[in-house]
C-alpha positions as CSV (number, residue, x, y, z in Angstrom):
1,X,107.9,113.6,109.6
2,X,109.3,116.3,111.7
3,X,111.8,115.7,114.4
4,X,109.1,116.9,116.9
5,X,106.9,114.1,115.7
6,X,109.7,111.6,116.0
7,X,110.4,112.8,119.6
8,X,106.7,112.5,120.4
9,X,106.5,109.0,119.1
10,X,109.7,107.9,120.8
11,X,108.1,109.1,124.1
12,X,105.0,107.2,123.3
13,X,107.0,104.1,122.6
14,X,108.8,104.3,125.8
15,X,105.5,104.8,127.7
16,X,104.0,101.9,125.9
17,X,107.0,99.7,127.0
18,X,106.6,101.0,130.6
19,X,103.0,100.1,130.6
20,X,103.6,96.5,129.3
21,X,106.4,96.1,131.9
22,X,104.0,97.2,134.7
23,X,101.3,94.6,133.7
24,X,100.9,91.6,135.9
25,X,103.2,88.6,135.4
26,X,100.3,86.8,133.7
27,X,100.4,89.3,130.8
28,X,101.9,86.9,128.4
29,X,99.6,84.0,129.4
30,X,96.6,86.3,128.6
31,X,98.2,87.3,125.2
32,X,95.9,86.6,122.3
33,X,96.5,87.5,118.7
34,X,95.2,85.9,115.6
35,X,95.3,86.5,111.9
36,X,92.4,85.3,109.8
37,X,92.6,85.3,106.0
38,X,89.3,85.6,104.1
39,X,88.6,85.8,100.4
40,X,88.6,89.6,100.5
41,X,90.9,90.6,103.5
42,X,93.2,89.8,106.3
43,X,91.7,90.3,109.7
44,X,93.8,90.7,112.8
45,X,92.0,89.7,116.0
46,X,93.3,90.2,119.5
47,X,92.6,91.0,123.1
48,X,94.1,94.0,124.8
49,X,97.4,92.4,125.6
50,X,97.8,91.0,122.0
51,X,96.8,94.3,120.4
52,X,99.1,96.3,122.7
53,X,101.9,94.1,121.8
54,X,101.2,94.5,118.1
55,X,100.9,98.2,118.5
56,X,104.3,98.4,120.3
57,X,105.9,96.3,117.6
58,X,104.5,98.6,114.8
59,X,105.6,101.7,116.6
60,X,109.2,100.3,117.1
61,X,109.3,99.4,113.4
62,X,108.1,102.8,112.3
63,X,110.7,104.5,114.5
64,X,113.5,102.4,113.1
65,X,113.1,104.2,109.7
66,X,115.3,101.6,108.1
67,X,114.3,100.0,104.8
68,X,114.0,96.2,105.2
69,X,113.5,96.3,108.9
70,X,110.8,93.9,109.8
71,X,108.8,92.2,112.6
72,X,107.7,88.5,112.5
73,X,104.7,87.2,114.3
74,X,105.4,83.5,113.7
75,X,102.8,80.7,114.0
76,X,103.7,80.2,117.6
77,X,103.1,83.9,118.4
78,X,99.6,83.9,116.7
79,X,96.7,81.8,117.9
80,X,95.0,79.4,115.4
81,X,97.1,80.6,112.4
82,X,98.5,78.5,109.5
83,X,100.7,81.4,108.2
84,X,102.9,83.8,109.9
85,X,102.6,87.6,109.8
86,X,105.5,89.6,108.6
87,X,105.4,93.4,108.7
88,X,108.1,95.2,106.6
89,X,109.2,98.9,106.8
90,X,109.5,100.6,103.4
91,X,110.6,104.2,103.2
92,X,108.6,106.1,100.7
93,X,110.3,107.8,97.7
94,X,110.2,111.2,99.3
95,X,111.9,112.6,102.4
96,X,110.1,111.8,105.7
């Protein structure tokens, strides 16, 4: 990944944070994010607020570029889930 790409993603992350800060105070009460495990896949279901939050968290994690950095979406953060969701950053074996 080039430094220009990183700069663009950092700007995007900042804008995404600005958008969520400008949302109405009931943003968190409207937040819906669910993980459903099927025999063949794991499905993430969410409304706009929940998916925006997930996207923001993923972007922050990607920009950290530190092996082992992770984000937890605990049972309390996910609706109707019996397991938490953990997303872990792993640098590939080549240079970014």
